[in-house]
N, C-alpha and C positions, 0 to 999 in steps of 0.2 A: 280340129282335134286339139284337145288340151293336153300338153305334154307335162308329165308329172314326175317329180323326183321324191322318193320316200326315204326319209332318214329315221330309222327305228332300230333299236338294238335287239329286239326280240324277233327271231326268225319267223316264228309262227304268225306274229302280228303283221310283219311285212308281207308274208305270203298271203295272209287273209285280205289285207288291203289291196294287194295287186289283183287278186281274184275278184274281189267285189268291184273294183274300178273297171275291170274288163267288161262287166255287165252294163256299164253306162252307155257304151256305144260311141261316145264323143270324147273319151279319155284314153290316154296311152301312158303307161309307166315306162319312162325312158332310162331311169337310173335308180339305184338304191345304194344306201350306205348304212352300215351297222353301228357306227359310232360317230361322235362329233368330229374327231380329227379326220376321219375318212371323208366326212361330208364336205370339209373345206377344200378337198381336191375334186370330189365327184360333182358337186353342184355347179361350179364354174365351167367344168368341162361339158356337162350335160345341157346347160342353158335351158332349164325347164320353164314352162309357163307358170307353174305353181309348185311350191315346195311344201310338202307335208313333213313337219319337223316335230319329232318327239321331244318332250321337255327333259325327261330324266334319262340320261345315257352315260355310259362310262367314258372316261378320258376328257370329254368336253360336253357339257350339257347343252340343251337347246338354246338357251339364252346366250351362252358363249359362242355357239355357232352363228347365231343371228348377229351378235355384236361384231364378230370378225367379218362376216359377209357384208354387213353394212359398211364397215370401215373400208373394206376392199373396194366396194362399189363406189364409195365417195371418192377414193383416190383415183379411180379410173373414169370418173365422171359418168357412171352408169347407174341406172335405177336398180334398187334392190329387188331381187326376184320376189314376186308376191308370195308371202309366207303364211301358212296356216299352222299355228302351234297346236299339237295334239297332246293332251295330258289327262291324267286321272285325277288331278288336283283342281278343286274349285277354289281358286286362290286369287283374291282381288289384287294383291300386290304383284303377283306373278303376271297377271293379265296386264296391269298398267305398265310394268317394266317391258313386257313384250311389245306393247303398242309404242312405247317410247323408243324402242330400238328399231321400229319400222314394220313390225308384223301387221298384216292385214286381217288376220283372223285368229280366233282362239276357240278351241272346240274340245269338249270332253270326249273321251274315247268310247263311252258307252252309248253314243247317239245312234239312231237308226240310220241305215244306208241312205235313204232319201235325203236326210238332213246333211249327211256328209257330202253327197253329190251336189246338193244345192249350195253348200258352203264353198266348195271348190269352184263351181261355176261363178259364184258371186265374186270371189277373190280374183279369179282369172279375168273377170270383166272390169276390174278396177274398184270394186266395192269392198266393204268391210263386213265381216261376220264374227260376231262375238256371242258366244253361248257358254253358260246359261244366261238368261235374261239378267241384265245388270241392274243393280240398285241405282237410285237417282244419284247418290254420291259418286259411285264409280263411273257412271255414265258421264257426269260432269268432268271427272278427271280425265277420261278418255278423250272427250271433246276438246278439253284444254290442251292436252298433249298433241293432238292432231293439228290444232291451230298453231301451237308453238312450232311444230315441225315445218308448217307452211311458211311461217314468218321468220324461220331461223336464218335465212339468207340475209335478212335485213339487220341482224344483230351483230355487234362487233366486239370481239375479244382479241386484243392485240397481243400476239406472242412473237418473240424473236424467232429467227430461222432455227436456231438450236433447240429452243423450247418446243417448236412445232415438231422437230425430229424426235425429241424425247417423248412427246405426247403420242405420236404415231406408234412408237415402240411400246409405250404403255398400253395402247389400244390392242397391240398384238400379243399382250399377255406376258411381256418380258419383265423380269425383276430388275431392281436397280443395279445389281451386280452384272446381270446379262447386258443391260443397256450400256453400262460402263465399258464392258468388253467390246461391244459393237461400235461404240463411238470413240474408242481409244482414249478414255479419260478415267478419272477415279470414281469409285462408288460414292465418296463424299460429295464430289461435284454434282453427280447425278441427283443425289438427295436434295441438294440445293436447288437444282432446276425443278424438281418435282414440287418442292415446297412453294416456289415462285408460281408455278403453273396452277397449283391448287388455290393460291391466293388470288391470282388474276381471274380465275374462273369462279371464285366464290363458293368453293365446295370444300368438304372436310376430308375426303379420302380419294384414292385412286379410282375406285369403282365409279363414284359419282362424276369424277373428272372425265372418264371415258364415255359414260352415258351422255354427259353434256356435250362432249366433243362431237359425238355422233349426231346429237340433236341439232347442234349449231353448225354442222357440216365443216368441222375443223379437221377431221380425219376422213 
């Protein structure tokens, strides 16, 4: 039995997914969440085999949820729950970002039930499911990202203990002011740490730093 958690802000969509999955015979919805913040509590508690994750949600979108779950899994030395992003947007950049953050699948919401079930079974079995059909350019990008993730453990970005702490808090979505309060230092000092972290990681902004930290298993 494939244990599934549904994260979707629209009640009717959640109910519809649950009803459809009940028809499969080999799937069981064990948990649901109606927004991104709720998902960060529900998913770890439920420990599903597959996470169906809506992209557009209030409070925290699907990529934000995926980023936080990935960072948490890395800290605990656990694998990220196999995640299938559900969206109404056919967006190459969104797809690539989702894959970079560890998603195993990407599916448009208007697919037929047999396709959804096949996607879930594929992801649960350790495979990838990306729909619609990718252009050659995007497929190369996905392949390169997956290879990068596999080789990430062999790459080295050297950060001090305090820089690692600041980076973990950045990955948690905290602002410079909030990080300063949590680390009992000044906001100016934290800005200095962030600047150094971005320089060492070779990125231009905090978002890219967090993405790269997840990719390189630094958080």
